[in-house]
N, C-alpha and C positions, 0 to 999 in steps of 0.2 A: 552121518549119512543115514542112519536108521530113521531119524526124525523126518528127513526129506522123503524117504520111501513111504513112511507111514502117512504123511500128508498126501502124497500122490495117490496112494491106494484108497484112502478114505474119500478123496474127491472123486475118484473113478466110480466107486461103489455108489455114492450118493447120486452121482449124475446118471449112471446107467439105469438105476432103479427109480430115480426121481423123474426122469424125462417122460416115461409113459404116463405118470400122474399128470404132468403138465400138459401132455397131449390131450388127455381126456378133459382136463379142466378148460383149456383154451378152446377146444372144439365145442364144448357145451356152451361156452360164452360167445361162440361165433367170432372168435378173434382170429380170423383167417387172413392171410396175406393177400392184399389186392394185387392183381397181376396186370402188368403194363400191356395194354393192347397193341402198342406199336413195337413191342419186342418180338423175339422169336416165337413163332406160333406154337412150338412144342411146349412152351411154358403155360399155355392155357389149360393143359391137363393137370397143372398143379393147383388149380383153383380149389379152395376149401381147405388147404393145408394150413394149420395154425401157425402163428408167428409168436414173437416175444420169448422164444425158447432160451434166450440168453439169461433169463431170470434163473434158470436151473443151475448153469455152471457158475454164475456169480455167487449164488447161495452156497453151492458145494465148495467153492474156493474158500469162502470165509470159514465154514465149519472145519474144513481140512486144515486150514492154518492153525486153528485152535487145537486140533488134534495133534498137529506137529509139535506144538509147544508142550503139550502133555508128554509127548515122547521125549522131549528134551530133558526131562527130569532124570534120565539115565546118563546124561552127559557128565563125565567125571570132572571136567574143568569148569567150575562155576563161573570163572572170570570171562570165558569165551561164549557163554550162553546168553543170547539176547533176552533181556528182561522186558517182555512185551506188555502192552503194545509199544513198540519203539516208534520214533518219528519216521523211520524208514517204512514201517508197516502202515502208518497213518497216510503217508504220501502214496504208496503203491495201491493199497486197498481203497483208499479214498478216491483216487483217480478211477479205479475200476468201477466202484459203486456209483459215484456221482455222474460220470459220463454214461454209465449204463442207464441211470435214471433219466438222463436227457434223451437217450435213445428210446427208452420206454415211452416217454411222452410223445416222441415222434411216431412210434408204432401205434400208440393209442389213437392219435389223430387220424392215421391212415385207416385204422379199423373202423372208427366211429363215422368217419366221413366217406368211407367206402371208395377211396381212391388211393393212388400210389404216391401222392405228393407229401402228405404229412406236414411236419414243421417246415417253414420256409428256410431257404438257405441262409439268410441273414441271422435268423433265430438260432440255427444250429451253430454257426460260426461264433456268434456272441457267447452262447452257452459254453462252447468248448474253450474259448479264450478266457472266460471268467474262471472256469474250473482249473484250467492250466495255470493261471496267474495265482490263484489261492494256494494250490499245492506247490507251485514253483517257489513261492515265498517260504513255505514250510521247508522245502528242500534246501534252500540257500541261506536262510537266516536263523536256523535253530541248530547250532552245533552241539555235539555230544559233550556232556560235562564229565570228562574223565581225563586220563593221561593222554588220550588221543582225541582231541576235540574236532572230530570230523563232521562235515555236513553231508546230507544225503546226496546232493548234487554238487558240482564244482563250478567255480567261476572261470575255469579254463576249458578250452575246446578239447575234446577227447577223441581218440581213435580207438586203439586197443587199451589205452590208458591216457591220463592227462598229458597234453603237450605243454611243457612248462612255460614256453615263451608265448603261448596263445591265451593270455589272460584277458577276458572281455569284461571284467568287473561283475559284481553280483547282479546289478541291474540288467546288464547285457545277458547274463546267464539266465535270468528269469524270463526275459523276452525269448531267448532261444528255447527254453523249456516249453513256453507256451506254443511256439511255432511247431516244435516236434510233436507235442500232444495233439494239436490240431491236424497236422499232416498225417500222423499215423491213424488217428480216429477216422479220418475220411478215406485213407488208403485201404484200410481193412473193410470199411463200409462199401467201397467201390468193388472190392474183390468178392464180397459176399453176394454172388449172383447165380451160382450153380450149387447143386446139392453137394455138400461136403467140402467145397473148395476152400472157403475161408477157415472152416473148422480144422481141416487136416493140416493146412499150412500153419495155422496158429499153434497146433500141437508141436510141430517141429521147431518153430521159433521159441516158444516158451520152454520147451525141453532144452534147447541150446542155452537159454539164459540160466536155467537151473544148473547146467554143467559149468558155465562160466562163473557163476556166483559161488558154487561150491569149490571150484579151483581157487578162486580168490580167497575163500575162507581157509583153505589148506596152506595158503602162502600169504597170510594176513599180517599187516603191520602191527596190529594189536596183540598178536600171539608172540609172547616173549620166548616161547620155546622154538619158534621158527628162526633159524639163523641164516637163511638164504639171502642173497643180495637183492633179489627181486621180491619185495613185499608190497602187496596191493593195499591201497589206502581207501577202499570202499568202506562205507560206514558200518553196515551190518550185513556182511555177505551171506551168513547163514540164514538170516531173516529173508534176504532176497531169494535165496535158493528155495526156501520153504514156500514162499508165495508163488514163484514161477512153477515149481513142481506141482503145487496144488491146482493152479489154473490149467496146466498141461493135462493132469490126470482128469480133471473135470471135463475138459474138451474131448478127451478120448472117449469117455462115457457118453457124452452127447453125440459124438460122431457116429456111434452105433445106430442111432435113430435118425441122424441127419444125412447119412450117406444115401446116395441115389437108390431108390426113389425116397426122398426125404419124407418122414412122418411129421416133422416139425422144422421150422426155420428159426435161426437165432434172432433174426430181425435186427434193427438198429440197436436194440437193447444189448445184444451180444457183440455186434461188430464194432460199435463205437467204444464200448467198454474194453474190449480186447485191445483195440488200437491204442487207447490211452494207457493201459497197463504196460504194453510193450514199450511205449515211449518212456514211461517211468522207469522200467527196468534198464533201458539204455542209459538213462541219466544216472541211476544208482550204481551201475557197474562201470560207469565212465567209459562207455563204448558208443558214444553218440554218432560219430562219423563212420563207425563200422555198420551202423544200422541199415544204410541203403544196400549193403552187400548181404547182410544177414536176412534182410526182408526183401530180397531182390524181386520176388514176384509182385509184392505190393508196390514196389518202386516202378516196375515196368508198367503195371496197369494204371498207376497214377499219371506217369509221364505221357503215356499214349492218350489218356483221357484229356490232359492239358493240350497236347498237340492237336487233337481232334477239335476241341472247342476253339482254340486259337485259329486254326486253319479255316473253320467254318465262318467265324466272325470277321476275319480279315479278307478272305477270298471267296467265301460262299461255297467252298468245296470241302468235301469230306475226304480224309485220308483213309479211314477205315469204314467198313460197312455200317458198324455200330460200335459205340463204346458203352460200358467198359469193354476191354479187349476180348474177354471170353465170349461175348455175344457176336463179335466179328467172326470168330471161328465157327460159332453155331450157324450163322447165316452162310458160311462157306461150306457147310455140309458136314462138319465134324460132329460126332455124337457127344452128348454131355459127359458121359463117362470117360471118353478119350481125352477130352479137354481137361477134365479134372486131374486125371492121372498124369498127363504130360505137364500140366502146370505144377503139380506136386513135384515132379522130377526137377523142373527149373528151380523151384523153391529149395529143394534139397541140395542142388548144386551150389546155390548161393550160400546156404548155411555151411556146407562143407568148406567152401572157400573162406568164409568169415572165421570159422573155428580154426582153420589152418593158419590164418594170419595172426589170430590171437595167440596161439601156441608158439608160432614161429618167433614172435616178439619175445616171449618168455625164454625160449631157447637161446635167442641172440644175446640177451642180457646176461643170462646165467653162464653161458659158455664164454662170453667175452671177459668175464671177471675171474675165470678159473686159470 
């Protein structure tokens, strides 16, 4: 647990002190976020605010992960210590970095072209699909070479753990992995529209995955000292906890400067990277079908966006004043701070429900065997 706390603390410090440097740098480079003129008029006051802030917390997460590994030198049981970089780390950090770079390219085009369009939709989707496929193959086809030859992801559909009778084969699992990466990258991207909204929600989601992964580590199939009937078969749960805690700590530090009124935006660099990382964490902890509950706010915002697009294209009518959903409430007269806080509450309720389901399953299995 000490290593997880060290990673989170290092990420927080790097992010909270590194973000002002990024603010000055991107401001001097005139890398400010283009504002949509057709959006809420209150957003026009944000003109000149720099973007690409996701660079800060991606960098902080990588450094904190390394710091966490240094702290692991104090772990007494060498057999349970991840010998990094593991395939799990390659998959999770690779998703975070590569999707972040795709988002960075999108932000760069927006800044240089001085409009809010950036990379076209097809280019984004193709990029996300390729990244998801590459790391999906790593996650499914590179088993651990020891007494417990586990892969990062599973060929079975998972809820709070693998569902044994829902085996979709490795090819199907890679396709599902790609879909989840694309869905989450775009979901967080859609949510990132108000100061602190996506960042604060991501802190809660990432923190939850740190808890889930560490719980799995304490009840791990590879731990011969654990004699419980419920042993989780995640490949490297401590590694997963380190990465999730690092990203959560980095986002907390960034939120200090991203909360309203934001001094910097994460941009697609941050939102797409965070979405892909969360997708990877779901696959690695084998909680894929739990993801819509754990990320209930992202799910609602994405579904309402699809409803709006579908309704307009088929009937010519809009269901909401504007999508993503947070802008509907802005146009209805809600203040930005009220929307962010209330949406955080919704996100928190979903996370509480998901963690409750995760723990309830553990209690059900362990109590049923006693």
